[in-house]
C-alpha positions as CSV (number, residue, x, y, z in Angstrom):
1,M,-45.3,-4.5,-25.7
2,I,-46.1,-8.2,-26.2
3,W,-49.7,-7.8,-26.5
4,M,-49.7,-4.9,-28.9
5,T,-47.1,-6.8,-31.0
6,W,-49.3,-9.6,-31.5
7,R,-52.2,-7.1,-32.5
8,Q,-50.1,-5.6,-35.1
9,F,-49.3,-9.1,-36.7
10,R,-52.1,-11.3,-35.3
11,T,-54.4,-11.0,-38.8
12,S,-51.2,-12.6,-40.9
13,A,-50.4,-15.1,-38.6
14,L,-53.5,-16.3,-38.2
15,A,-54.1,-16.3,-41.7
16,T,-50.9,-18.3,-42.3
17,G,-51.6,-20.3,-39.2
18,T,-54.7,-21.5,-40.7
19,L,-53.2,-22.4,-44.1
20,L,-50.5,-24.3,-42.1
21,L,-53.8,-26.3,-39.9
22,L,-55.3,-27.4,-43.1
23,L,-51.9,-29.1,-44.5
24,L,-51.1,-30.8,-41.2
25,G,-55.1,-32.0,-40.9
26,G,-54.6,-33.6,-44.4
27,L,-51.4,-35.1,-43.2
28,A,-53.0,-36.6,-40.1
29,L,-55.8,-37.8,-42.8
30,T,-53.5,-39.6,-44.9
31,W,-51.0,-40.9,-42.6
32,A,-52.8,-44.3,-42.3
33,E,-53.4,-44.4,-46.0
34,V,-49.1,-44.1,-46.2
35,T,-48.8,-46.8,-43.7
36,E,-51.5,-48.8,-45.2
37,L,-49.9,-49.0,-48.7
38,A,-46.2,-49.5,-47.4
39,T,-47.9,-52.7,-45.7
40,Q,-49.5,-53.6,-48.8
41,T,-46.8,-53.4,-51.3
42,G,-44.6,-55.2,-49.0
43,Y,-42.4,-52.4,-48.3
44,T,-42.7,-52.3,-44.5
45,G,-40.2,-54.7,-43.1
46,C,-38.5,-55.7,-46.5
47,Q,-35.2,-57.3,-46.6
48,V,-32.3,-55.8,-48.4
49,D,-32.7,-56.7,-51.7
50,A,-36.3,-57.0,-51.9
51,C,-36.8,-53.3,-50.7
52,R,-35.8,-51.4,-54.0
53,A,-38.5,-53.5,-55.9
54,A,-41.0,-53.0,-53.0
55,G,-40.5,-49.7,-52.8
56,E,-40.8,-48.7,-56.3
57,A,-44.1,-50.6,-56.1
58,F,-45.1,-48.5,-53.0
59,L,-44.3,-45.3,-54.6
60,Q,-46.4,-46.0,-57.7
61,A,-49.4,-47.3,-55.4
62,L,-49.1,-43.8,-53.9
63,Q,-49.5,-41.7,-56.7
64,P,-53.0,-41.9,-57.4
65,G,-54.4,-40.9,-53.7
66,W,-54.4,-37.8,-51.6
67,A,-51.6,-38.5,-50.0
68,S,-49.2,-37.6,-53.0
69,E,-50.7,-34.2,-53.3
70,F,-50.6,-33.2,-49.7
71,H,-47.0,-34.7,-50.0
72,I,-46.3,-32.2,-52.6
73,A,-48.7,-29.4,-51.2
74,A,-46.4,-29.8,-47.7
75,I,-43.1,-29.1,-49.5
76,G,-44.4,-26.4,-51.5
77,A,-45.5,-24.4,-48.0
78,L,-42.3,-25.2,-46.3
79,Y,-40.5,-23.3,-49.3
80,L,-43.4,-20.5,-49.5
81,L,-43.1,-19.9,-45.5
82,P,-40.2,-18.4,-45.2
83,A,-41.1,-16.2,-48.0
84,V,-44.8,-15.4,-46.4
85,V,-43.4,-14.8,-42.9
86,G,-40.5,-12.2,-44.1
87,I,-43.3,-10.5,-46.6
88,F,-46.3,-10.1,-44.3
89,W,-45.0,-10.5,-40.7
90,G,-41.3,-8.7,-41.0
91,A,-41.6,-6.4,-43.1
92,P,-44.6,-4.4,-42.1
93,L,-44.0,-4.7,-38.4
94,V,-41.8,-2.1,-38.2
95,A,-41.7,-0.4,-41.7
96,R,-45.7,0.3,-41.1
97,E,-44.8,2.2,-37.7
98,L,-41.8,4.1,-39.3
99,E,-44.2,5.0,-42.3
100,S,-46.6,6.8,-40.3
101,G,-44.4,8.0,-37.8
102,T,-46.3,6.7,-34.7
103,Y,-43.2,4.9,-33.3
104,R,-42.2,8.6,-31.8
105,M,-45.2,8.0,-29.4
106,V,-44.4,5.1,-28.7
107,F,-40.3,6.0,-27.9
108,S,-41.9,8.9,-25.9
109,Q,-43.4,6.5,-23.3
110,S,-41.8,4.4,-20.9
111,V,-40.8,1.6,-23.2
112,S,-36.8,1.7,-24.4
113,R,-36.0,1.7,-28.1
114,G,-34.3,-1.6,-27.5
115,R,-37.2,-3.4,-26.0
116,W,-39.5,-1.6,-28.5
117,L,-37.4,-4.0,-31.0
118,L,-36.7,-6.8,-28.7
119,V,-40.4,-7.8,-28.1
120,K,-41.0,-7.8,-31.8
121,L,-38.1,-9.5,-33.0
122,A,-39.0,-12.3,-30.3
123,V,-42.7,-12.6,-30.9
124,G,-41.9,-12.9,-34.6
125,V,-38.8,-15.4,-34.5
126,G,-40.7,-17.6,-32.0
127,A,-44.3,-17.8,-34.4
128,A,-42.2,-18.4,-37.1
129,A,-39.8,-21.1,-35.7
130,F,-42.9,-22.4,-34.2
131,G,-45.1,-22.8,-37.7
132,A,-42.0,-23.9,-39.5
133,G,-40.6,-26.6,-36.8
134,L,-44.2,-28.3,-36.2
135,L,-45.3,-28.5,-40.2
136,S,-41.6,-29.7,-40.7
137,L,-41.9,-32.3,-37.6
138,V,-45.0,-33.6,-38.9
139,L,-44.1,-33.7,-42.4
140,T,-40.3,-36.0,-42.0
141,E,-42.4,-38.3,-39.7
142,W,-44.9,-38.6,-42.0
143,A,-42.7,-39.2,-45.2
144,Q,-40.3,-41.4,-43.9
145,P,-42.1,-44.5,-45.8
146,I,-41.7,-42.4,-48.9
147,D,-38.0,-41.3,-48.2
148,G,-36.8,-44.6,-47.7
149,A,-38.7,-45.9,-51.0
150,S,-37.2,-43.0,-53.5
151,A,-33.8,-42.4,-51.1
152,D,-34.2,-38.8,-52.6
153,R,-33.9,-37.2,-49.2
154,M,-30.5,-35.6,-49.5
155,N,-31.9,-34.3,-53.0
156,P,-31.9,-30.2,-52.7
157,L,-35.7,-29.8,-53.1
158,V,-36.6,-32.3,-50.7
159,F,-33.8,-31.5,-48.1
160,A,-34.4,-28.1,-47.4
161,A,-38.2,-29.5,-46.8
162,R,-37.1,-32.1,-44.3
163,G,-35.8,-31.6,-40.6
164,I,-34.7,-28.4,-38.6
165,V,-33.7,-26.3,-41.9
166,P,-37.2,-25.1,-42.5
167,V,-37.2,-23.4,-39.1
168,G,-34.0,-21.7,-39.9
169,Y,-35.1,-20.4,-43.2
170,A,-38.4,-18.6,-41.6
171,T,-36.5,-17.1,-38.8
172,L,-34.0,-15.4,-40.8
173,A,-36.9,-14.3,-43.1
174,F,-38.7,-12.9,-40.3
175,V,-35.2,-11.0,-39.2
176,V,-34.8,-10.1,-42.9
177,G,-38.4,-8.7,-43.2
178,V,-37.7,-6.6,-40.4
179,A,-34.0,-5.2,-40.8
180,T,-35.3,-4.1,-44.3
181,G,-38.3,-2.1,-43.0
182,L,-36.1,-0.6,-40.8
183,L,-33.9,0.5,-43.2
184,L,-36.3,1.5,-46.2
185,R,-39.1,2.8,-43.5
186,R,-41.5,2.4,-46.5
187,T,-43.7,-0.8,-46.4
188,L,-44.1,-1.6,-49.8
189,A,-40.8,-1.4,-50.9
190,A,-39.2,-3.4,-47.6
191,M,-41.6,-6.2,-49.0
192,A,-40.3,-6.2,-52.4
193,V,-36.5,-5.8,-51.1
194,T,-37.7,-8.8,-48.4
195,L,-38.9,-10.7,-51.2
196,L,-36.4,-10.8,-53.3
197,V,-33.5,-11.1,-50.7
198,V,-35.5,-14.3,-49.7
199,I,-36.0,-15.9,-52.7
200,S,-32.1,-15.4,-53.3
201,L,-31.0,-17.0,-50.1
202,Q,-33.4,-20.2,-50.9
203,I,-31.9,-20.2,-54.4
204,A,-27.9,-19.5,-53.6
205,A,-28.4,-22.6,-50.8
206,P,-28.3,-25.3,-52.7
207,F,-25.5,-24.4,-55.3
208,V,-23.4,-22.1,-53.4
209,V,-23.9,-22.9,-49.4
210,R,-24.9,-26.5,-49.1
211,P,-21.8,-27.6,-51.2
212,W,-19.4,-26.4,-49.3
213,L,-21.1,-27.4,-45.7
214,A,-21.5,-30.5,-47.2
215,Q,-17.8,-31.1,-48.0
216,P,-18.7,-33.7,-50.7
217,V,-16.4,-36.9,-51.5
218,T,-14.9,-37.5,-54.8
219,T,-14.0,-41.0,-56.5
220,V,-12.4,-41.5,-60.1
221,S,-13.3,-45.0,-61.5
222,P,-13.0,-45.8,-65.2
223,L,-15.8,-44.8,-67.8
224,T,-18.2,-47.5,-68.1
225,F,-21.5,-47.9,-70.0
226,D,-23.1,-50.6,-68.1
227,G,-25.6,-47.5,-66.0
228,D,-27.5,-44.4,-67.5
229,Y,-25.5,-41.7,-69.4
230,G,-26.0,-39.6,-72.2
231,I,-23.9,-38.6,-75.1
232,S,-23.8,-35.5,-77.2
233,M,-21.7,-34.4,-79.7
234,S,-21.6,-31.6,-82.6
235,P,-21.6,-32.8,-86.1
236,D,-19.8,-29.8,-87.2
237,T,-16.9,-29.8,-84.6
238,G,-16.5,-33.0,-83.2
239,R,-17.0,-32.0,-80.0
240,M,-18.6,-34.3,-77.5
241,T,-19.6,-34.5,-73.9
242,I,-21.0,-37.7,-71.7
243,Q,-22.5,-37.0,-68.7
244,V,-22.9,-40.7,-66.6
245,Q,-25.8,-40.7,-64.1
246,P,-23.9,-42.9,-61.1
247,D,-25.7,-45.3,-59.2
248,R,-25.5,-43.6,-55.8
249,R,-28.9,-44.4,-54.1
250,G,-29.7,-42.5,-51.5
251,D,-26.6,-40.3,-51.7
252,W,-26.2,-36.3,-53.2
253,V,-24.3,-36.1,-56.4
254,V,-23.3,-32.8,-56.4
255,S,-21.1,-33.6,-59.7
256,S,-20.3,-36.4,-62.2
257,T,-17.3,-35.5,-64.9
258,T,-16.0,-37.7,-67.7
259,I,-12.1,-36.9,-67.5
260,T,-9.1,-37.7,-69.6
261,P,-6.2,-39.6,-68.2
262,T,-4.5,-36.2,-67.9
263,G,-7.5,-35.4,-65.6
264,A,-9.0,-32.7,-67.7
265,E,-12.8,-33.0,-68.5
266,F,-13.3,-35.1,-71.5
267,T,-14.7,-32.8,-74.7
268,G,-13.8,-34.8,-77.8
269,P,-12.8,-34.1,-80.6
270,A,-14.6,-37.5,-81.3
271,D,-14.0,-39.8,-84.4
272,M,-16.7,-38.9,-86.9
273,T,-16.1,-42.1,-88.7
274,Q,-17.0,-44.0,-85.2
275,C,-19.0,-41.6,-83.6
276,G,-20.4,-39.3,-86.5
277,P,-24.0,-39.1,-88.4
278,A,-22.3,-41.1,-91.1
279,A,-20.6,-44.0,-88.8
280,T,-21.4,-47.4,-89.2
281,G,-22.5,-50.0,-86.7
282,G,-24.7,-47.5,-84.4
283,R,-23.9,-47.0,-80.9
284,E,-22.0,-49.7,-80.0
285,T,-19.3,-48.5,-82.2
286,C,-19.0,-45.5,-80.8
287,Q,-18.5,-47.0,-77.4
288,R,-15.8,-49.1,-78.2
289,W,-14.1,-46.2,-79.8
290,L,-14.9,-44.4,-76.3
291,G,-13.9,-47.4,-74.1
292,K,-9.9,-47.0,-76.3
293,Q,-9.7,-43.6,-74.8
294,N,-9.0,-44.5,-71.4
295,L,-11.6,-42.2,-69.9
296,D,-12.8,-41.9,-66.3
297,V,-16.0,-40.5,-64.2
298,K,-15.5,-38.1,-61.6
299,V,-18.0,-38.2,-59.2
300,S,-18.5,-35.6,-56.2
301,Y,-21.2,-36.2,-54.0
302,V,-22.6,-36.4,-50.4
303,P,-23.3,-39.8,-48.2
304,G,-26.8,-40.3,-47.1
305,S,-25.4,-40.6,-44.1
306,K,-24.6,-37.0,-43.5
307,F,-28.2,-35.9,-43.8
308,W,-28.8,-34.9,-40.0
309,A,-25.1,-33.5,-39.9
310,L,-25.9,-31.6,-43.0
311,Q,-29.1,-30.4,-41.3
312,W,-27.4,-29.0,-38.3
313,R,-24.7,-27.2,-40.3
314,E,-26.8,-25.4,-42.4
315,F,-29.7,-24.3,-39.4
316,G,-26.6,-23.4,-37.6
317,V,-25.4,-20.9,-40.3
318,L,-28.9,-19.5,-40.6
319,I,-29.3,-19.4,-37.1
320,A,-26.0,-17.1,-37.0
321,L,-27.3,-15.0,-39.9
322,T,-30.1,-14.1,-37.9
323,V,-29.0,-13.1,-34.6
324,V,-26.2,-11.2,-36.8
325,L,-29.1,-9.3,-38.4
326,S,-31.1,-9.1,-35.3
327,L,-28.1,-7.4,-33.9
328,F,-27.7,-5.0,-36.2
329,S,-31.1,-4.4,-36.2
330,L,-30.8,-3.6,-32.3
331,W,-27.9,-1.1,-33.2
332,W,-29.7,0.8,-36.1
333,V,-33.0,1.8,-33.9
334,R,-30.4,2.6,-31.1
335,R,-28.3,4.6,-32.5
336,R,-29.3,5.7,-36.3
337,L,-33.3,5.6,-35.8
338,V,-34.2,9.3,-35.9
């Protein structure tokens, strides 16, 4: 059964593996370049006060080289890999046999239904976990100087391409493909639905699942205009919103809201003589008027120190879904498949 299962999806597995090897080769060839640039710019071994400037110099020096290109390509590959695994590995693996009717011949032999599907799941999940885990492990180690200099590994776009989370997405995508193929029994339909489900999961995770798992910290502080901020205002209604970018380097800022003393979001109305198009004194006049409104900034953020804790939480949720969907597929093939 293992050999038969391997023969069924070896073409797509080998094609995917070849692309992953090319990326791994590129990361290996540029590893020395990243390390050397970090040393030349003074980022390696820098002290606390000098690290920020040295990190910015390191990132600027990294931009023109191949290392930056491979970094982006590897992140893109880890986002694309679950969809590829689900569409080309999982969905056709069972749907093709159901569509053609060859599964009846298999069931007429000594192989039980449960074993037939269990072997397929084990081989596919193992291969998906190995491929995603290897690329993620190499990229996480390779990008350590970049993550340290940019302090953005908690960024949702980077977070899902580091650590163990990519393994969870790859394995879940494979099982989604298998389960969809079981239910629809049509290869093309299963591939299309699998793509839709996997993309939906990847989009929903940073907006819905991850903030809930992370348990963000909330702080409230007086509004100041020392850092980055933006003011938008409607000249007709006087509606005003203030967007403040808090200086929380290395943390994931989930939300930043300007609030009134009552705790409600500040929306104006603005004093048009102080902040409107006809106001005299420019931006400083508007800032002084806003300063008299006793406004605060409510920031919800996830500390960078929670990176690995959040990785394990999200990985656990993905693996739990993988197990549940696998058990459902086993039940379906035993009880409902005719």
